C-alpha positions as a Markdown table, in Angstrom:
| # | Residue | x | y | z |
|---|---|---|---|---|
| 1 | Met | -48.3 | 45.8 | 30.7 |
| 2 | Leu | -47.3 | 46.8 | 26.8 |
| 3 | Glu | -43.8 | 45.4 | 27.9 |
| 4 | Val | -44.6 | 42.2 | 30.0 |
| 5 | Thr | -46.5 | 41.4 | 27.0 |
| 6 | Thr | -43.7 | 41.8 | 24.8 |
| 7 | Tyr | -41.7 | 39.8 | 27.2 |
| 8 | Ile | -44.1 | 36.9 | 27.2 |
| 9 | Met | -43.4 | 36.4 | 23.4 |
| 10 | Val | -40.5 | 36.7 | 22.9 |
| 11 | Lys | -40.3 | 34.0 | 25.9 |
| 12 | Lys | -42.8 | 32.3 | 24.1 |
| 13 | Arg | -40.5 | 32.5 | 20.6 |
| 14 | Ile | -37.5 | 31.4 | 22.4 |
| 15 | Leu | -39.3 | 28.4 | 23.7 |
| 16 | Val | -40.5 | 27.4 | 20.3 |
| 17 | Ile | -37.2 | 27.8 | 18.4 |
| 18 | Leu | -35.5 | 25.9 | 21.6 |
| 19 | Val | -38.3 | 22.9 | 20.4 |
| 20 | Val | -37.4 | 23.0 | 16.8 |
| 21 | Phe | -33.7 | 22.7 | 17.8 |
| 22 | Leu | -34.2 | 20.0 | 19.8 |
| 23 | Ile | -36.3 | 18.2 | 17.7 |
| 24 | Val | -33.8 | 18.7 | 14.2 |
| 25 | Ile | -30.7 | 17.1 | 16.6 |
| 26 | Asn | -32.7 | 14.4 | 17.8 |
| 27 | Phe | -34.1 | 13.7 | 14.1 |
| 28 | Phe | -30.2 | 13.2 | 13.0 |
| 29 | Met | -28.9 | 11.6 | 15.7 |
| 30 | Asn | -31.4 | 9.2 | 15.4 |
| 31 | Ile | -30.3 | 8.7 | 11.5 |
| 32 | Gln | -27.0 | 8.0 | 12.4 |
| 33 | Val | -27.2 | 5.6 | 15.4 |
| 34 | Gly | -29.8 | 4.2 | 12.8 |
| 35 | Ile | -26.6 | 4.1 | 10.1 |
| 36 | Val | -24.2 | 2.5 | 12.6 |
| 37 | Ala | -26.8 | 0.1 | 13.9 |
| 38 | Lys | -27.1 | -0.8 | 10.2 |
| 39 | Ala | -23.6 | -2.6 | 9.7 |
| 40 | Glu | -23.1 | -5.8 | 10.5 |
| 41 | Lys | -20.3 | -8.4 | 10.9 |
| 42 | Leu | -20.7 | -11.3 | 8.9 |
| 43 | Tyr | -18.4 | -14.5 | 9.4 |
| 44 | Val | -16.6 | -17.0 | 7.2 |
| 45 | Gly | -15.2 | -20.4 | 7.8 |
| 46 | Gly | -15.1 | -21.2 | 11.8 |
| 47 | Ile | -16.8 | -23.4 | 13.9 |
| 48 | Gly | -19.4 | -20.4 | 15.0 |
| 49 | Glu | -23.2 | -21.1 | 14.5 |
| 50 | Gly | -25.0 | -19.1 | 10.9 |
| 51 | Asn | -21.0 | -18.4 | 9.5 |
| 52 | Tyr | -20.8 | -18.8 | 6.4 |
| 53 | Ser | -18.9 | -21.6 | 4.1 |
| 54 | Ser | -18.3 | -18.7 | 1.2 |
| 55 | Ile | -16.7 | -15.8 | 0.9 |
| 56 | Gln | -19.0 | -14.9 | -2.2 |
| 57 | Ser | -22.2 | -16.0 | -0.1 |
| 58 | Ala | -21.7 | -13.5 | 2.9 |
| 59 | Ile | -20.5 | -11.2 | 0.5 |
| 60 | Asn | -23.8 | -11.4 | -1.2 |
| 61 | Asn | -25.8 | -10.9 | 2.3 |
| 62 | Thr | -24.1 | -7.4 | 3.1 |
| 63 | Ser | -25.4 | -4.5 | 2.9 |
| 64 | Ile | -23.1 | -0.9 | 3.1 |
| 65 | Asp | -20.7 | -0.8 | 5.5 |
| 66 | Asp | -20.9 | -4.4 | 6.3 |
| 67 | Ile | -18.2 | -6.0 | 7.4 |
| 68 | Val | -17.0 | -10.1 | 5.7 |
| 69 | Tyr | -14.9 | -11.5 | 8.4 |
| 70 | Val | -12.7 | -14.8 | 7.0 |
| 71 | Tyr | -11.4 | -17.2 | 10.0 |
| 72 | Asn | -8.0 | -19.0 | 8.6 |
| 73 | Gly | -8.1 | -21.3 | 6.2 |
| 74 | Lys | -8.1 | -22.5 | 2.1 |
| 75 | Tyr | -10.8 | -20.6 | 0.2 |
| 76 | Phe | -11.3 | -22.0 | -3.8 |
| 77 | Glu | -12.7 | -19.5 | -4.5 |
| 78 | Asn | -13.5 | -16.2 | -7.6 |
| 79 | Ile | -15.5 | -13.4 | -5.7 |
| 80 | Met | -16.9 | -10.6 | -7.1 |
| 81 | Ile | -17.4 | -7.3 | -4.8 |
| 82 | Asn | -19.7 | -5.0 | -5.7 |
| 83 | Lys | -20.8 | -3.3 | -2.6 |
| 84 | Ser | -19.0 | -0.6 | -0.4 |
| 85 | Ile | -17.9 | -3.6 | 2.6 |
| 86 | Ser | -14.7 | -4.4 | 4.3 |
| 87 | Leu | -13.2 | -7.6 | 3.7 |
| 88 | Ile | -10.9 | -9.2 | 6.5 |
| 89 | Gly | -8.8 | -12.2 | 7.0 |
| 90 | Glu | -8.1 | -13.7 | 10.2 |
| 91 | Asn | -3.8 | -13.9 | 9.1 |
| 92 | Lys | -2.7 | -13.0 | 6.1 |
| 93 | Glu | -0.6 | -16.1 | 6.0 |
| 94 | Asn | -3.1 | -18.2 | 6.7 |
| 95 | Thr | -6.2 | -17.2 | 5.3 |
| 96 | Ile | -5.8 | -18.1 | 1.9 |
| 97 | Leu | -7.7 | -17.2 | -1.2 |
| 98 | Tyr | -6.7 | -19.4 | -4.1 |
| 99 | Gly | -8.9 | -18.5 | -7.3 |
| 100 | Thr | -10.5 | -21.2 | -9.5 |
| 101 | Gly | -8.2 | -21.2 | -12.3 |
| 102 | Ser | -10.0 | -18.7 | -14.2 |
| 103 | Asn | -10.0 | -14.8 | -14.5 |
| 104 | Asn | -9.4 | -13.1 | -10.9 |
| 105 | Val | -9.4 | -13.9 | -8.2 |
| 106 | Ile | -11.0 | -10.5 | -6.6 |
| 107 | Thr | -12.9 | -8.3 | -8.9 |
| 108 | Ile | -13.8 | -4.8 | -7.2 |
| 109 | Arg | -16.7 | -2.8 | -8.8 |
| 110 | Ala | -17.7 | -0.5 | -5.9 |
| 111 | Thr | -16.3 | 2.0 | -3.8 |
| 112 | Ser | -15.1 | 2.5 | -0.5 |
| 113 | Val | -13.9 | -1.1 | -0.2 |
| 114 | Asn | -11.1 | -2.5 | 2.2 |
| 115 | Ile | -9.4 | -5.9 | 1.6 |
| 116 | Thr | -6.7 | -7.2 | 4.2 |
| 117 | Gly | -5.0 | -10.3 | 5.6 |
| 118 | Phe | -5.0 | -12.1 | 2.8 |
| 119 | Thr | -3.2 | -14.4 | 0.5 |
| 120 | Ile | -4.6 | -14.0 | -2.8 |
| 121 | Gln | -2.9 | -16.4 | -5.2 |
| 122 | Asn | -3.6 | -18.0 | -8.7 |
| 123 | Gly | -5.2 | -15.9 | -10.6 |
| 124 | Leu | -5.8 | -16.7 | -14.2 |
| 125 | Ile | -5.5 | -13.0 | -15.1 |
| 126 | Ser | -5.1 | -11.0 | -12.0 |
| 127 | Gly | -5.0 | -11.3 | -8.2 |
| 128 | Ile | -6.9 | -8.7 | -7.5 |
| 129 | Leu | -9.3 | -6.8 | -10.8 |
| 130 | Ile | -10.3 | -3.0 | -9.8 |
| 131 | Glu | -12.4 | -2.0 | -12.3 |
| 132 | Ser | -14.1 | 2.0 | -12.4 |
| 133 | Ser | -14.1 | 2.6 | -8.3 |
| 134 | Lys | -12.4 | 5.0 | -6.4 |
| 135 | Asp | -11.4 | 5.5 | -2.6 |
| 136 | Cys | -10.6 | 1.8 | -1.6 |
| 137 | Lys | -7.9 | 0.4 | 0.3 |
| 138 | Ile | -6.0 | -2.4 | -0.3 |
| 139 | Phe | -3.5 | -2.9 | 2.6 |
| 140 | Arg | -1.9 | -6.0 | 4.3 |
| 141 | Asn | -1.9 | -8.6 | 2.3 |
| 142 | Ile | -0.1 | -11.5 | 0.1 |
| 143 | Ile | -0.4 | -10.8 | -3.2 |
| 144 | Asp | 1.6 | -14.3 | -4.9 |
| 145 | Asn | 1.8 | -16.5 | -7.9 |
| 146 | Asn | -0.8 | -14.9 | -10.1 |
| 147 | Ile | -0.4 | -13.8 | -14.1 |
| 148 | Ile | -1.0 | -10.0 | -13.2 |
| 149 | Gly | -0.4 | -8.6 | -9.4 |
| 150 | Ile | -3.0 | -6.0 | -8.7 |
| 151 | Lys | -4.6 | -4.7 | -12.3 |
| 152 | Leu | -6.5 | -0.9 | -11.5 |
| 153 | Ile | -8.4 | -0.2 | -14.8 |
| 154 | Ser | -10.2 | 3.5 | -14.8 |
| 155 | Ser | -9.4 | 3.7 | -11.0 |
| 156 | Lys | -9.2 | 7.0 | -8.0 |
| 157 | Asn | -8.2 | 7.3 | -5.0 |
| 158 | Phe | -6.9 | 3.8 | -3.9 |
| 159 | Ile | -4.2 | 3.6 | -1.1 |
| 160 | Ile | -2.3 | 0.5 | -2.0 |
| 161 | Thr | 0.1 | 0.1 | 1.2 |
| 162 | Asn | 2.4 | -2.6 | 3.0 |
| 163 | Asn | 1.8 | -5.7 | 0.6 |
| 164 | Thr | 3.9 | -7.8 | -0.5 |
| 165 | Ile | 3.5 | -8.5 | -4.3 |
| 166 | Ser | 5.8 | -11.5 | -5.6 |
| 167 | Asn | 5.7 | -14.4 | -8.3 |
| 168 | Asn | 3.2 | -12.8 | -10.6 |
| 169 | Ser | 4.7 | -14.0 | -13.8 |
| 170 | Glu | 3.7 | -11.0 | -16.0 |
| 171 | Val | 3.5 | -7.9 | -13.3 |
| 172 | Gly | 3.0 | -7.3 | -10.0 |
| 173 | Ile | 0.8 | -4.1 | -10.7 |
| 174 | Asn | -0.6 | -2.8 | -13.8 |
| 175 | Ile | -2.3 | 0.7 | -14.2 |
| 176 | Thr | -4.0 | 1.1 | -17.3 |
| 177 | Asn | -6.4 | 4.2 | -19.3 |
| 178 | Thr | -9.8 | 2.6 | -20.6 |
| 179 | His | -9.3 | 4.8 | -24.7 |
| 180 | Thr | -10.9 | 7.5 | -22.9 |
| 181 | Asn | -9.3 | 10.3 | -21.1 |
| 182 | Ser | -11.6 | 11.2 | -18.8 |
| 183 | Asn | -11.4 | 7.6 | -17.4 |
| 184 | Val | -7.9 | 7.4 | -16.7 |
| 185 | Ser | -6.5 | 5.6 | -13.7 |
| 186 | Lys | -5.0 | 8.9 | -11.5 |
| 187 | Tyr | -4.7 | 9.7 | -7.9 |
| 188 | Asn | -3.7 | 6.3 | -6.7 |
| 189 | Thr | -1.4 | 6.5 | -3.8 |
| 190 | Ile | 1.1 | 3.1 | -3.8 |
| 191 | Tyr | 3.9 | 2.9 | -0.8 |
| 192 | Leu | 5.6 | 0.3 | 1.3 |
| 193 | Asn | 4.8 | -2.9 | -1.0 |
| 194 | Asn | 7.2 | -5.1 | -1.8 |
| 195 | Phe | 7.8 | -5.9 | -5.3 |
| 196 | Ile | 9.7 | -8.9 | -5.2 |
| 197 | Asp | 10.1 | -11.4 | -7.6 |
| 198 | Asn | 7.7 | -10.6 | -10.1 |
| 199 | Lys | 8.7 | -10.4 | -14.3 |
| 200 | Asn | 8.0 | -6.6 | -14.0 |
| 201 | Asn | 7.3 | -5.1 | -10.8 |
| 202 | Val | 5.2 | -2.3 | -11.6 |
| 203 | Phe | 3.4 | -1.0 | -15.1 |
| 204 | Asp | 1.5 | 3.0 | -14.6 |
| 205 | Glu | 0.3 | 4.6 | -17.8 |
| 206 | Gly | -2.1 | 6.2 | -15.5 |
| 207 | Lys | -1.4 | 10.0 | -14.3 |
| 208 | Lys | -0.7 | 11.7 | -11.1 |
| 209 | Asn | -0.7 | 8.6 | -9.5 |
| 210 | Asn | 1.6 | 8.6 | -6.1 |
| 211 | Trp | 4.1 | 6.0 | -5.6 |
| 212 | Ser | 5.4 | 7.4 | -2.4 |
| 213 | Tyr | 3.6 | 9.0 | 0.7 |
| 214 | Glu | 5.0 | 11.3 | 3.6 |
| 215 | Asn | 8.9 | 10.5 | 1.8 |
| 216 | Gln | 8.3 | 6.5 | 1.8 |
| 217 | Gly | 8.0 | 4.9 | -1.0 |
| 218 | Asn | 8.2 | 0.8 | -2.1 |
| 219 | Phe | 10.8 | -2.4 | -2.1 |
| 220 | Tyr | 11.6 | -2.9 | -5.9 |
| 221 | Asp | 13.9 | -6.3 | -6.0 |
| 222 | Asp | 15.3 | -4.6 | -9.4 |
| 223 | Tyr | 16.5 | -1.1 | -7.7 |
| 224 | Asn | 20.2 | -1.0 | -7.9 |
| 225 | Gly | 20.6 | 2.1 | -6.8 |
| 226 | Ile | 22.9 | 3.8 | -3.9 |
| 227 | Asp | 22.2 | 5.0 | -0.1 |
| 228 | Lys | 25.1 | 6.9 | 1.0 |
| 229 | Asn | 23.2 | 8.3 | 4.5 |
| 230 | Asn | 22.6 | 5.3 | 5.3 |
| 231 | Asp | 18.8 | 6.0 | 6.1 |
| 232 | Gly | 17.1 | 3.1 | 4.4 |
| 233 | Ile | 15.9 | 4.7 | 1.2 |
| 234 | Gly | 17.9 | 5.2 | -2.3 |
| 235 | Asp | 19.1 | 8.2 | -2.9 |
| 236 | Asn | 18.1 | 7.8 | -6.7 |
| 237 | Ser | 14.2 | 7.6 | -7.9 |
| 238 | Tyr | 13.0 | 4.3 | -9.5 |
| 239 | Ser | 11.2 | 4.8 | -13.0 |
| 240 | Ile | 8.3 | 3.1 | -13.1 |
| 241 | Ala | 7.3 | 1.5 | -16.4 |
| 242 | Gly | 4.6 | 2.8 | -19.1 |
| 243 | Gly | 5.0 | 6.7 | -18.4 |
| 244 | Lys | 6.8 | 9.4 | -16.4 |
| 245 | Asn | 5.7 | 8.6 | -12.6 |
| 246 | Lys | 8.7 | 8.0 | -10.7 |
| 247 | Asp | 9.0 | 6.6 | -7.1 |
| 248 | Lys | 11.4 | 9.2 | -5.2 |
| 249 | Tyr | 12.2 | 7.3 | -1.9 |
| 250 | Pro | 12.1 | 3.1 | -3.1 |
| 251 | Leu | 13.2 | 1.5 | -0.4 |
| 252 | Met | 16.5 | -0.1 | 0.1 |
| 253 | Met | 15.2 | -3.3 | 1.9 |
| 254 | Pro | 12.0 | -4.9 | 1.9 |
| 255 | Tyr | 9.7 | -3.5 | 4.4 |
| 256 | Asn | 8.1 | -5.3 | 7.4 |
| 257 | Gly | 7.0 | -2.6 | 9.8 |
| 258 | Lys | 9.6 | -0.1 | 9.6 |
| 259 | Ile | 12.2 | 0.9 | 7.3 |
| 260 | Arg | 15.2 | -1.0 | 7.1 |
| 261 | Leu | 19.3 | -0.3 | 6.4 |
| 262 | Lys | 20.1 | -2.5 | 4.1 |
| 263 | Glu | 24.1 | -2.3 | 5.2 |
| 264 | Phe | 26.6 | 0.5 | 5.6 |
| 265 | Tyr | 27.2 | 2.0 | 2.2 |
| 266 | Val | 30.8 | 2.2 | 1.2 |
| 267 | Asp | 31.5 | 4.4 | -1.8 |
| 268 | Asp | 33.9 | 2.9 | -4.4 |
| 269 | Glu | 34.9 | 5.9 | -6.0 |
| 270 | Ser | 35.7 | 7.9 | -2.6 |
| 271 | Leu | 37.3 | 4.2 | -1.0 |
| 272 | Tyr | 39.9 | 4.2 | -4.4 |
| 273 | Thr | 40.8 | 8.4 | -3.3 |
| 274 | Met | 41.2 | 7.3 | 0.2 |
| 275 | Leu | 43.5 | 3.6 | -0.9 |
| 276 | Ile | 45.3 | 6.5 | -3.2 |
| 277 | Ile | 46.4 | 8.9 | -0.5 |
| 278 | Gly | 46.9 | 6.6 | 1.8 |
| 279 | Met | 49.9 | 4.5 | -0.3 |
| 280 | Ile | 50.9 | 8.1 | -1.3 |
| 281 | Ile | 51.4 | 9.2 | 2.4 |
| 282 | Val | 53.0 | 5.4 | 3.1 |
| 283 | Ile | 55.3 | 6.1 | 0.5 |
| 284 | Ile | 56.5 | 9.8 | 1.7 |
| 285 | Phe | 57.1 | 8.4 | 5.1 |
| 286 | Leu | 59.2 | 5.3 | 3.7 |
| 287 | Ile | 61.4 | 7.9 | 1.7 |
| 288 | Pro | 63.3 | 9.4 | 4.1 |
| 289 | Ile | 63.5 | 6.3 | 6.2 |
| 290 | Ala | 64.6 | 4.6 | 2.8 |
| 291 | Tyr | 67.3 | 7.5 | 2.1 |
| 292 | Val | 69.1 | 6.3 | 5.6 |
| 293 | Trp | 68.8 | 2.8 | 5.8 |
| 294 | Tyr | 70.8 | 3.3 | 2.4 |
| 295 | Arg | 73.4 | 5.8 | 4.0 |
| 296 | Lys | 73.7 | 3.3 | 7.1 |
| 297 | Thr | 74.2 | -0.2 | 4.8 |
| 298 | Arg | 76.3 | 2.1 | 2.4 |
| 299 | His | 79.0 | 2.8 | 5.1 |
| 300 | Leu | 79.2 | -0.4 | 6.4 |
| 301 | Lys | 80.5 | -2.1 | 2.7 |
């Protein structure tokens, strides 16, 4: 009888534990579903009902993790992003965010912001200014004709990749520190970007920033290194102005989705050596011929 009672008690305990376990799982699943369901997609431009006419008005109505999708067009705005959202343009060549001629075209003051698919122009200060932020990603954009292309102040864990940063009148990317060592810009990763026709391509006084990733760096139009093994990556590092950082794997050609070869490399020094050796071989070969010819012509005389 005691054994039966004990068995029943154990069985009840197991049942209670299972019920509690299922309640906990259900609770967390409901939380997760609620988080996923909360994310929305807001549209700017186009002809859809309820689409916003300006990017900033859409941003103002977002919540965390929302997406602002911008259709092709030219938008004359300076925008502020102070929420963790994604800003996505329909096409980077035709979705143009054109600053109004003052300040920065985009200012980021939030974590986990993603920006992709835009041409960003006419920033009186910067195309993109990033202040006291982290864990953001700027990718597949054209950042063109600003004073500074991208400026980072006291930011970390940024990924800046696959952008064309060109024709900026002061510098392509500028990473600066604040006055306190605790707020330095660090642990940012910049790779597979094209720096073309900027007055200065890059400036970095931050610490521990990475100018390459998985042995792939950036293209700089003022890089004069060589590529002896013809793998599309320069043999010599590119020095980043402003500090001690280097891009150890600079690209030889602009990145367009793949690493491209500039041309078949010819080492001038080796070429001259080969020419000299070739001339010596020719001379050695011609000496006996010339001697025989000389003997014959002398005999004829």
